[in-house]
Residue, then its C-alpha position, 0 to 999 in steps of 0.5 A: m395641187n392635192e393636200w399631200e403635195e402641200k404638206k412636204d414634211v409628212s410622208v405617206d409612209a411616215l403617216k402609215a407607220l404612225i397610224q399603225e402604231l396608234r392602232q397597236a396602242h389602241s388594241h393594247y389599251e382595250t386589252l388592259k381596259e378589259t382586264a381592269n373591268e374584270a378586276r373591278e367586278k371581282y373587287e365589287a363582288l368581294s366588297l359586297k361579300v365583306i359588307g354582308t359579312l360585317q352586317a351579319a356579324g353586327l360589326k361596323n368595322f374590323d381591324i387586322p393588325g399589319l393589314g389595316k382596318v375596314t369600316l362600314a360606311s353609308k350615304y344616302s342617295v336620291r334621284v333628281p326629279k324627272n318631271l317638271e312638277d316635281k322639279r318646281k316643288l323642289f325648287d320652291y322648297i329650296r327658294n323658300a327655305y334658303g333663298d334665290d342665291v342658294l337655289d341658283e347654286y343648286r340649279t344645274i344643266n347637264y353638260q350633254t343637255l347644254n351642248a345639245f342646246v348650244n348646237q341647236e342655237a348654232e343651227i338657228s344662227k346659221v339659218e338666220k346668218q347671225a353670230m351665235r351669242i348666248p349670255g353666260i356661255e363662254s365661246p365653245t371650244e373645238e376638240f379633235y378626235l380620231q375615228f378608226r375603222k378596220d379595213r373590211g378587205 
């Protein structure tokens, strides 16, 4: 007995119609996403132009009655140390200045790196035929998604 015979409540025609609707919705989404990207690029270009104009005029803000007030704001940004030596220097500074609890709050693992590590541990568990348990990590969740490839025919 194949999978289609086991699932009596789903017809092949209904599934085809549903997938066609999904494909149309995806196409519509991609079109809107492209339009949104174009709008974002225009917005960012205009923002840079306004920033430059405010700076050239020596202004920190500009008020237009009935429209609103634009204010020039700034923030500092730094890159996370990439090499181990620089990471250790930063962690030593934080530990010495603020203690281990604060250091532990700042020490993070990127989610992609963590998932790669967990997948590696899962493979080791399969080879060793043991249940995977990593202290401090909740049980993994499984998320299903679709992959769609256009018919080449």
